[in-house]
C-alpha positions as CSV (number, residue, x, y, z in Angstrom):
1,R,-2.4,41.2,75.8
2,G,-5.1,39.6,73.1
3,L,-6.8,37.3,74.7
4,A,-9.4,35.3,72.4
5,Q,-11.8,33.4,74.0
6,V,-15.3,31.3,73.9
7,L,-17.5,32.1,77.2
8,L,-19.9,29.2,77.5
9,S,-22.8,29.9,79.5
10,A,-22.7,29.3,83.2
11,S,-25.9,27.2,82.9
12,V,-23.5,24.2,82.0
13,M,-20.8,25.1,84.3
14,L,-20.9,22.1,86.5
15,A,-21.6,19.8,82.8
16,N,-18.9,21.1,81.6
17,F,-16.1,20.6,84.3
18,L,-17.5,17.6,85.9
19,K,-17.9,15.2,82.6
20,P,-14.9,14.7,80.4
21,R,-15.0,16.6,77.7
22,V,-13.7,15.5,73.9
23,V,-10.4,17.0,73.7
24,Q,-7.5,15.2,72.9
25,T,-4.3,17.2,74.1
26,R,-1.9,15.8,71.2
27,L,-4.3,17.2,68.8
28,M,-3.8,20.6,70.4
29,R,-1.2,23.2,68.9
30,T,1.6,23.8,71.1
31,M,2.7,26.5,72.2
32,R,6.1,27.1,70.4
33,Q,8.6,29.8,72.0
34,V,10.2,32.0,69.5
35,N,13.1,34.8,70.5
36,P,12.1,37.9,69.0
37,K,15.6,38.8,68.7
38,T,16.8,35.8,66.6
39,G,13.2,34.8,65.1
40,E,14.3,31.0,66.0
41,M,12.2,29.0,68.2
42,F,13.6,28.0,71.5
43,A,11.5,25.5,73.0
44,E,8.1,24.1,72.9
45,Y,4.9,23.3,75.1
46,E,2.0,20.8,74.7
47,P,-1.0,22.3,76.6
48,M,-2.4,20.5,79.4
49,G,-5.3,18.2,78.6
50,D,-8.6,19.0,80.7
51,E,-8.3,16.2,83.3
52,Q,-4.8,17.6,84.4
53,V,-5.9,20.9,84.7
54,R,-8.8,19.6,87.2
55,S,-6.5,18.0,89.1
56,I,-4.1,20.6,89.6
57,V,-7.0,22.8,90.3
58,G,-8.0,19.8,92.7
59,E,-4.4,19.7,94.3
60,S,-4.7,23.3,94.8
61,H,-7.9,23.4,96.7
62,A,-6.6,20.7,99.1
63,A,-3.4,22.4,100.0
64,F,-6.1,25.4,100.3
65,Q,-7.5,24.0,103.1
66,H,-4.7,23.9,105.2
67,W,-2.9,26.9,104.3
68,R,-6.0,28.7,104.9
69,R,-5.8,27.9,109.1
70,E,-2.5,29.2,109.5
71,T,-2.3,32.6,110.8
72,P,-1.0,35.4,108.5
73,A,2.2,35.9,110.5
74,A,2.7,32.4,110.3
75,R,2.2,32.9,106.4
76,A,4.3,35.7,105.9
77,Q,7.1,34.2,108.1
78,K,7.2,30.8,105.5
79,L,6.6,33.2,102.4
80,A,9.5,35.4,103.2
81,P,12.4,32.9,101.9
82,L,10.8,33.1,98.5
83,A,12.6,36.7,98.3
84,E,16.2,35.1,98.6
85,A,15.2,32.3,96.2
86,L,14.1,34.8,93.7
87,R,17.2,36.5,94.1
88,A,19.3,33.8,93.4
89,R,17.9,32.8,89.9
90,A,17.9,36.5,88.9
91,E,20.3,36.2,86.3
92,V,18.9,32.9,84.4
93,A,15.2,34.1,84.8
94,A,16.6,37.6,83.0
95,E,17.6,35.3,80.3
96,L,14.5,33.3,79.5
97,M,12.5,36.6,80.0
98,S,14.5,38.1,77.0
99,A,14.4,35.0,74.9
100,E,10.7,35.1,75.3
101,M,9.8,38.3,75.0
102,G,12.9,40.9,74.0
103,K,13.1,42.4,77.1
104,P,16.9,43.8,77.7
105,I,18.5,41.5,80.4
106,P,19.6,44.7,82.8
107,Q,15.8,45.1,83.1
108,A,15.0,41.8,83.4
109,V,17.6,41.4,86.3
110,A,15.8,44.6,87.6
111,E,12.3,43.0,87.2
112,V,13.2,39.8,89.4
113,K,14.4,41.7,91.9
114,K,11.5,43.9,92.4
115,C,9.8,40.7,92.7
116,A,11.7,39.8,95.4
117,F,11.6,43.5,97.2
118,L,7.8,43.0,96.7
119,V,8.0,39.5,98.8
120,D,10.1,41.4,101.5
121,W,7.7,44.2,101.9
122,Y,4.9,41.9,102.2
123,A,6.2,39.6,104.3
124,E,7.2,42.7,106.6
125,H,3.9,44.4,106.2
126,G,1.2,42.4,105.2
127,A,-0.1,40.4,108.0
128,A,-1.2,43.5,110.0
129,F,-3.4,44.3,107.5
130,L,-5.1,41.1,108.1
131,Q,-5.4,41.3,111.5
132,N,-9.1,41.3,113.0
133,T,-10.8,45.0,113.0
134,P,-12.9,45.6,116.3
135,A,-16.4,46.7,115.4
136,P,-18.6,49.1,117.8
137,T,-20.5,46.2,119.6
138,L,-24.4,45.8,119.4
139,P,-26.7,46.2,122.4
140,G,-26.5,42.9,124.4
141,F,-23.6,41.5,122.4
142,K,-20.3,40.9,124.0
143,Q,-17.9,41.3,121.1
144,C,-18.4,42.6,117.3
145,Y,-15.4,42.6,114.9
146,V,-14.5,42.1,111.1
147,T,-12.3,39.5,110.1
148,Y,-10.4,38.8,106.3
149,Q,-10.7,35.3,105.5
150,P,-9.6,34.0,101.9
151,L,-11.5,32.5,99.5
152,G,-10.2,29.8,98.1
153,V,-8.2,29.2,94.6
154,I,-7.8,31.9,92.5
155,L,-7.3,32.1,89.0
156,S,-4.3,34.5,87.3
157,V,-4.3,35.4,83.7
158,M,-0.9,37.3,83.1
159,P,0.6,38.6,80.2
160,W,4.0,38.9,78.8
161,N,5.3,42.0,78.9
162,F,6.3,41.5,82.6
163,P,6.9,37.8,82.8
164,F,8.0,37.7,86.4
165,W,6.6,41.1,87.9
166,Q,3.0,40.8,86.9
167,A,2.8,37.1,88.2
168,I,4.1,37.6,91.7
169,R,2.8,40.9,92.1
170,M,-0.6,39.0,91.8
171,A,0.3,36.1,93.4
172,V,2.2,36.9,96.5
173,P,-0.5,39.2,98.4
174,T,-3.2,36.7,97.5
175,I,-1.4,33.6,98.9
176,L,-0.7,35.5,101.8
177,A,-4.2,36.2,102.5
178,G,-4.7,32.3,102.2
179,N,-5.6,31.4,99.1
180,T,-4.0,29.8,96.4
181,V,-3.0,30.7,92.5
182,V,-3.0,28.7,89.3
183,L,-1.4,30.5,86.5
184,K,-2.4,31.1,83.2
185,H,0.8,32.8,81.5
186,A,0.6,34.5,77.9
187,S,1.6,31.8,75.7
188,N,5.1,33.1,74.8
189,C,5.6,32.8,78.5
190,Q,5.6,29.1,79.6
191,G,9.1,29.0,80.7
192,S,8.7,32.1,82.7
193,A,5.8,30.3,84.5
194,K,7.3,26.9,84.8
195,M,10.1,28.7,86.8
196,I,8.5,30.6,88.9
197,E,6.6,27.6,90.1
198,E,10.1,25.8,90.6
199,I,10.9,29.0,92.5
200,F,7.9,28.6,95.0
201,Q,8.9,24.7,95.2
202,S,12.2,25.3,95.9
203,C,11.6,27.0,99.6
204,P,11.1,24.0,101.9
205,S,8.8,26.6,104.2
206,I,6.4,27.1,101.3
207,P,3.5,24.1,101.1
208,A,3.5,22.4,97.8
209,D,0.8,23.7,95.6
210,L,0.2,26.7,96.9
211,F,1.1,28.1,93.6
212,R,0.8,26.2,90.4
213,S,1.0,26.6,86.5
214,L,-1.6,26.2,84.3
215,I,-0.4,25.0,80.5
216,I,-3.0,25.9,78.8
217,P,-4.3,28.5,75.3
218,S,-6.6,31.2,76.2
219,G,-9.6,29.3,75.3
220,Q,-9.8,27.4,78.2
221,V,-9.2,30.6,80.8
222,A,-13.5,30.4,80.7
223,P,-13.7,26.8,81.8
224,V,-11.2,27.2,84.5
225,L,-12.9,29.7,85.9
226,E,-16.4,27.7,85.9
227,H,-14.7,25.1,87.9
228,P,-16.8,25.1,91.0
229,L,-13.4,25.4,93.2
230,V,-12.1,28.2,91.9
231,R,-13.2,31.5,93.5
232,G,-11.8,34.5,91.6
233,V,-10.0,35.8,88.6
234,A,-7.4,38.4,88.3
235,L,-6.3,39.5,84.7
236,T,-3.6,41.5,83.4
237,G,-4.0,42.1,79.5
238,S,-6.1,44.2,77.2
239,T,-9.0,45.8,77.6
240,Y,-11.0,43.4,75.6
241,A,-9.5,40.3,77.4
242,G,-11.0,42.1,80.7
243,Q,-14.3,42.7,79.7
244,Q,-15.0,39.0,78.1
245,V,-13.1,37.7,81.7
246,A,-14.9,40.1,84.0
247,A,-18.2,39.6,82.3
248,K,-17.5,36.1,82.8
249,A,-17.0,36.0,86.4
250,G,-19.9,38.4,87.1
251,G,-21.9,35.7,85.3
252,L,-20.8,33.2,87.6
253,L,-20.8,35.3,90.8
254,K,-17.3,35.5,91.0
255,K,-14.8,37.9,92.4
256,A,-12.6,39.6,89.3
257,V,-9.6,41.8,89.5
258,V,-8.7,43.3,86.3
259,E,-6.0,45.4,85.2
260,L,-5.9,46.7,81.6
261,G,-4.8,49.3,79.1
262,G,-3.9,52.8,79.7
263,S,-2.7,55.5,77.4
264,D,-1.1,57.7,80.3
265,A,-1.4,61.5,79.7
266,Y,1.8,63.6,81.5
267,V,0.8,67.3,81.1
268,V,3.8,69.5,81.4
269,L,2.8,73.1,82.6
270,A,4.6,76.6,82.0
271,D,6.4,76.3,85.2
272,A,7.8,72.9,84.8
273,D,11.6,71.9,84.8
274,L,11.8,70.7,81.3
275,D,14.8,68.9,81.6
276,V,13.2,66.9,84.7
277,A,10.1,66.6,82.4
278,A,12.5,65.1,79.6
279,E,13.9,62.7,81.5
280,A,10.8,61.4,83.2
281,V,8.7,61.3,79.8
282,V,12.1,59.2,77.8
283,N,12.9,57.2,80.8
284,G,9.3,56.2,81.3
285,R,8.0,55.6,78.0
286,I,11.3,53.5,76.6
287,L,11.2,51.4,79.5
288,N,10.4,47.7,78.8
289,T,10.6,48.8,75.0
290,G,7.4,51.0,75.1
291,Q,5.2,47.7,76.1
292,S,3.7,49.0,79.5
293,C,0.3,49.9,80.4
294,I,1.8,52.5,82.3
295,S,3.9,54.7,80.3
296,P,3.9,58.3,79.1
297,K,1.6,57.5,75.8
298,R,0.5,61.0,75.5
299,V,2.6,64.0,76.5
300,I,0.9,67.4,76.9
301,A,2.7,70.6,76.9
302,V,1.1,74.1,77.0
303,K,2.4,75.9,74.2
304,E,4.7,78.1,75.9
305,V,7.3,75.2,76.3
306,R,6.1,73.1,74.0
307,K,8.8,73.1,71.3
308,E,11.6,73.6,74.1
309,L,10.4,70.0,75.5
310,E,10.1,68.5,72.4
311,A,14.1,69.4,71.8
312,K,14.9,68.1,74.9
313,V,12.8,65.0,74.6
314,Q,14.6,64.3,71.2
315,A,18.0,65.0,72.3
316,L,17.4,62.6,75.2
317,L,15.9,60.1,73.5
318,E,18.6,59.5,70.7
319,T,21.1,59.1,73.6
320,K,19.4,55.8,74.7
321,K,21.3,52.0,73.6
322,Y,20.1,49.7,72.2
323,G,20.4,46.1,74.6
324,V,20.4,48.2,77.4
325,D,17.8,51.1,77.5
326,F,15.4,49.6,74.8
327,G,15.2,45.9,72.9
328,C,13.0,44.3,69.9
329,M,9.1,44.2,70.6
330,V,7.4,41.3,71.7
331,N,6.8,40.0,68.0
332,P,6.4,41.1,64.5
333,S,2.7,41.2,64.8
334,G,3.2,44.0,68.0
335,R,5.7,45.9,65.5
336,E,2.8,45.8,63.0
337,E,0.2,47.4,64.9
338,T,2.7,49.8,66.3
339,V,3.8,51.0,63.2
340,Q,0.4,50.9,61.5
341,Q,-0.6,53.4,64.5
342,I,2.5,55.7,63.4
343,E,1.7,56.2,59.9
344,A,-1.9,56.5,60.5
345,S,-1.3,59.2,62.7
346,L,1.5,60.9,60.3
347,A,-1.0,60.5,57.3
348,A,-3.5,62.7,59.8
349,G,-0.8,65.4,60.0
350,A,1.6,64.3,62.9
351,K,5.1,64.6,62.0
352,L,8.2,62.5,62.5
353,V,11.1,63.9,64.7
354,T,13.0,61.3,65.3
355,G,13.0,57.3,64.8
356,G,10.4,55.5,62.8
357,P,9.8,52.2,61.4
358,G,12.8,53.1,58.3
359,V,15.3,52.9,61.2
360,P,17.6,49.7,60.0
361,P,17.6,47.0,63.4
362,P,20.9,46.9,64.9
363,E,23.6,44.3,64.3
364,G,22.3,41.0,66.0
365,D,18.7,41.7,65.6
366,C,17.1,39.9,62.9
367,G,14.7,43.1,62.4
368,T,11.1,41.4,62.3
369,S,10.3,42.9,66.1
370,F,12.6,45.9,66.0
371,L,11.7,49.3,66.2
372,Q,13.4,52.8,66.8
373,P,12.2,54.5,69.6
374,T,10.3,57.0,67.9
375,M,8.9,60.8,68.5
376,L,5.9,62.6,67.2
377,S,4.8,65.9,67.1
378,E,1.9,67.9,66.2
379,V,-0.2,64.9,67.5
380,Q,-4.0,65.8,68.0
381,P,-7.4,64.3,68.9
382,G,-8.7,61.8,66.4
383,M,-4.9,60.2,65.6
384,P,-4.0,56.9,66.8
385,A,-1.3,58.1,68.6
386,F,-3.8,60.1,70.6
387,D,-7.0,58.1,70.8
388,E,-5.6,54.6,71.2
389,E,-3.4,52.4,73.2
390,V,0.1,52.5,71.4
391,F,1.8,49.8,72.8
392,G,5.5,50.2,71.8
393,P,8.3,53.1,71.8
394,V,6.5,56.0,70.6
395,I,6.4,59.6,72.3
396,A,3.5,61.4,71.3
397,V,3.4,65.3,71.5
398,I,0.2,67.6,72.0
399,E,0.4,71.3,72.1
400,A,-2.3,72.6,74.8
401,Q,-3.5,76.0,74.5
402,G,-3.2,76.7,78.4
403,E,-3.5,74.6,81.7
404,E,-7.3,74.1,81.6
405,D,-7.3,72.9,77.7
406,A,-4.1,70.4,78.6
407,L,-6.4,69.2,81.5
408,R,-9.2,68.6,78.9
409,M,-7.3,66.5,76.5
410,A,-5.6,64.6,79.8
411,N,-9.1,63.2,80.6
412,Q,-9.8,62.8,76.9
413,S,-9.4,59.2,76.7
414,E,-11.3,55.8,77.4
415,F,-8.8,55.4,79.5
416,G,-7.5,55.8,83.2
417,L,-4.3,54.5,84.6
418,G,-1.6,56.5,85.3
419,S,-1.1,60.2,84.5
420,A,1.7,62.9,86.0
421,V,1.7,66.3,86.1
422,F,4.8,68.6,86.2
423,T,5.1,71.9,87.7
424,R,7.2,73.3,90.1
425,D,4.4,75.1,91.9
426,L,3.6,71.7,94.3
427,E,0.4,72.6,96.0
428,K,-0.9,73.1,92.3
429,A,0.1,69.6,91.3
430,A,-1.3,68.4,94.8
431,M,-4.6,70.0,93.4
432,L,-4.5,68.7,90.1
433,A,-3.4,65.4,90.6
434,E,-6.3,64.9,93.8
435,T,-9.1,66.4,92.0
436,E,-9.0,66.6,88.1
437,M,-6.7,64.1,86.5
438,D,-9.2,61.2,85.8
439,A,-6.6,58.3,86.4
440,G,-5.9,55.3,89.3
441,M,-2.7,57.4,89.8
442,C,-1.0,60.6,89.4
443,F,2.7,61.2,89.9
444,V,4.2,64.9,90.1
445,N,7.2,65.5,88.5
446,D,8.3,62.2,87.5
447,F,7.0,59.1,85.6
448,V,4.4,56.5,87.2
449,R,5.7,53.3,88.3
450,S,4.4,50.6,90.7
451,D,5.5,49.5,93.9
452,P,4.6,47.4,96.8
453,S,3.4,49.8,99.1
454,L,1.0,51.7,96.8
455,P,-2.1,50.8,95.2
456,F,-2.3,50.1,91.7
457,G,-4.8,50.2,89.3
458,G,-7.0,52.2,86.9
459,T,-10.6,53.9,86.4
460,K,-12.9,54.0,83.3
461,T,-11.7,51.1,80.7
462,S,-8.6,50.2,82.4
463,G,-10.0,48.4,84.9
464,L,-11.3,47.3,88.0
465,G,-9.6,46.7,91.4
466,R,-6.7,47.2,92.6
467,E,-3.1,45.5,93.3
468,C,-0.3,46.1,95.9
469,A,-0.3,47.7,99.0
470,Q,-3.4,46.4,101.6
471,F,-5.8,47.2,99.0
472,G,-4.2,44.2,96.8
473,L,-4.0,41.9,99.9
474,M,-7.5,42.6,100.3
475,E,-9.2,42.1,96.9
476,F,-9.6,38.2,97.3
477,V,-10.8,37.6,101.1
478,N,-14.2,37.4,102.8
479,I,-14.8,40.6,104.8
480,K,-16.4,38.6,107.5
481,T,-19.0,40.5,110.5
482,V,-18.5,38.2,113.5
483,A,-20.9,39.1,116.5
484,I,-20.4,37.2,119.7
485,K,-23.6,37.2,122.4
486,G,-23.5,36.0,125.6
C-alpha cells in the first residue's frame, strides 16, 4: 500500500530517460519474498536496470502499433482464451499468493477464478462498448461520429492485497481497448507478476508484449511514467501513493486512474434484518483478513438495534476459522499498524468485544503477522477506528441516535469508496443509496464487492476514475470526433 517515491521534474523528462543514468542494478536492493505465515524467505528478485526497463517499454509500444489496428471484436476473440489459461493455473497461483501475502488458499483460488470470469465477461460484452457512436451531422457534412481509439503503453501500479485480481482487473479492459500494459507490482508480489505475464504468453492467440512485468522498486515509478511512450497510469494503493502518482501524471498531462483507500460505512436502520446485516458485516470484513479497500470498517447502527446487532456480529465472528475464512496479515508492520489503531481506540474509550492482539497465533503460524479478527464497540469520531482506514480484520461498531445521525456519521470521512444500507424498506434504501451516501458504490442489504459488470471506484480521497464495466474500458481511450464532408 505504501508507495515511497522521489518525484522528478517534468522539465527533465527526456534527459532522465533518453540518457543512461548512473545506476548499477547489482547495487540495488533485491526484492525479498517472505512468507508472512512462516517468516521464511522463499524467493529473491533483482530489480531491472534502466536499460532493460526502456527495452520492455519499447517492445510494448511496438506491440501496440499492431494491436491498435485490430478491431475490438478481433481483440476480444484473441483475449478470450486467457480465461481458461487462468483457470488451469488457479491452484498453483493460489499457493504462490498465499506464500506472498498470507491469503487463505480457498480465497486465493476464488480470486483467480474471478479473474477468469472477468475475461469471459469482457470477451462477450467488451467489443460492443468500443463501437463507433453516431453523432449529430453538422450542416454540410455527410457524417459525424465518435470513435474510441487506444492511447498506447499504460503503466499499471498494483498492490499486494489481491495480487491477481487487481492486475487482471486493470489489464484486460485496458488491453481490449487496444492499449498495452506494463505492470509494476508490489514488492512482495513479484512472483505473481511474473506468473501473470507467463499466463498471457501461454495463450497462442495473444500477441507477444501486450502485457509485461517490470521488476522495479517504487522509486522507479516516476521515471517510467515520464517515458514519452508511456501514455497513462493506473494505480491501486494508499491515498498518499495515489496523490503522488496523480500529481506526477498531471504535471506530464498524462491520464491517471487511481483507486485508493476506504473506510466504508454500513448503516443499519431500525427495521433492518439483523441476521442479514451481521452476516454481511462479518463476511465482508474478514475477507482477505480485512485487508481490502472495500470492507465494512465502520458499522453504524441506530441505538434501537445496536446491542442486538453487536451480539449477532460477535457470535458469527467467533465461528470463523483460520486458514479458511481468514489468514495472517501481509507482514509484521501491517499487523503492528493495525494493533496501534486498536490500542489507540481502546485508550480513547472504545471497548474490546472479542479478538484483539492478545490472542495467540494458531499452530503452524509463526505469529509475527497474525491478528485475531477483532470487534470494537462504543467507537466514536476522533478514534482511529472511526477516522482512519484500518487495514486489518477489525469491526468498529458505532451507535447513532437515529437515521439522520447515522447518515451524518457515515459521510463523516475523508474516504468515499463503498457503503451499504440495511433496511427492509427498499424504496427508502434506494433513495438513501442514490442521494445520501457519499461514496462511489452503495449496496443494500449486502456487503460491497467488485464485479466486472459494475463500475468500481470512489469519491473524495478514495480516488479518481473507474474500473470494470464499460466505464473502466473507456478510461484509456481517445474519445475522437470524426466529421466527414463531401
